[in-house]
C-alpha positions as CSV (number, residue, x, y, z in Angstrom):
1,I,-7.2,-8.7,-1.8
2,L,-5.1,-11.6,-0.8
3,P,-7.2,-14.5,0.6
4,E,-5.7,-16.7,3.3
5,T,-2.6,-14.4,3.7
6,S,-1.0,-13.5,6.9
7,K,-0.4,-9.9,7.8
8,T,3.4,-10.4,7.5
9,H,3.0,-11.9,4.0
10,A,0.5,-9.1,3.0
11,L,2.9,-6.4,4.1
12,G,5.7,-8.2,2.2
13,V,3.6,-8.3,-1.0
14,A,2.7,-4.6,-0.6
15,E,6.4,-3.7,-0.2
16,R,7.4,-5.7,-3.3
17,I,4.7,-3.8,-5.3
18,R,6.0,-0.5,-3.9
19,G,9.6,-1.4,-4.8
20,A,8.7,-2.5,-8.3
21,V,7.0,0.9,-8.9
22,A,9.9,2.7,-7.5
23,Q,12.3,1.0,-9.9
24,T,10.1,1.6,-13.0
25,S,10.3,4.7,-15.2
26,F,7.0,5.9,-16.6
27,V,6.7,7.9,-19.8
28,I,4.2,10.7,-19.6
29,A,2.5,10.8,-23.0
30,E,1.8,14.5,-23.1
31,T,5.3,15.6,-22.4
32,L,7.3,12.5,-23.3
33,S,9.1,13.0,-20.0
34,V,10.3,10.0,-18.0
35,E,9.0,10.1,-14.4
36,K,9.5,8.1,-11.3
37,L,6.4,7.5,-9.2
38,T,6.1,6.9,-5.5
39,L,3.5,4.6,-4.0
40,S,2.0,4.5,-0.5
41,L,0.1,1.5,0.6
42,G,-2.1,0.6,3.5
43,V,-2.6,-3.1,4.6
44,A,-5.3,-4.5,6.8
45,T,-5.9,-8.2,7.5
46,F,-8.8,-10.2,8.8
47,P,-9.3,-11.0,11.6
48,D,-6.2,-9.2,13.1
49,D,-7.3,-5.6,12.2
50,L,-11.0,-5.9,12.5
51,G,-12.9,-5.2,15.6
52,E,-16.5,-6.2,16.2
53,G,-18.6,-4.6,13.4
54,G,-15.4,-3.0,11.9
55,D,-14.8,-2.3,8.2
56,L,-11.6,-3.9,6.8
57,V,-11.5,-1.4,3.8
58,Q,-11.7,1.5,6.2
59,R,-8.8,0.1,8.3
60,A,-6.7,-0.3,5.1
61,D,-7.6,3.3,4.1
62,E,-6.5,4.6,7.6
63,A,-3.2,2.7,7.2
64,L,-2.8,4.3,3.7
65,Y,-3.2,7.8,5.2
66,A,-0.8,6.9,7.9
67,A,1.8,6.0,5.2
68,K,1.2,9.3,3.5
69,Q,1.5,11.3,6.7
70,T,4.7,9.6,7.8
71,G,6.7,10.5,4.6
72,R,5.0,8.8,1.6
73,D,6.4,6.1,-0.6
74,R,6.0,3.5,2.1
75,V,3.8,0.6,3.4
76,C,1.9,0.8,6.7
77,G,-0.2,-1.8,8.4
78,A,-3.4,-1.1,10.3
């Protein structure tokens, strides 16, 4: 949650988080293997993405699934 943040800035923050994860190697304890992880993120902002009686978390979740369906390892806005 990013209070008082524009949609453009929120998408930029999400992209920086995704990029940081992509550049990080994670050691899996059970196998001691080094793995790269991908990250898909959905972003929704208030009031831009919220209709009357809408649910902001639901809109972000829909954007997340859109990111996964369009190739994963990406950021999508509602």
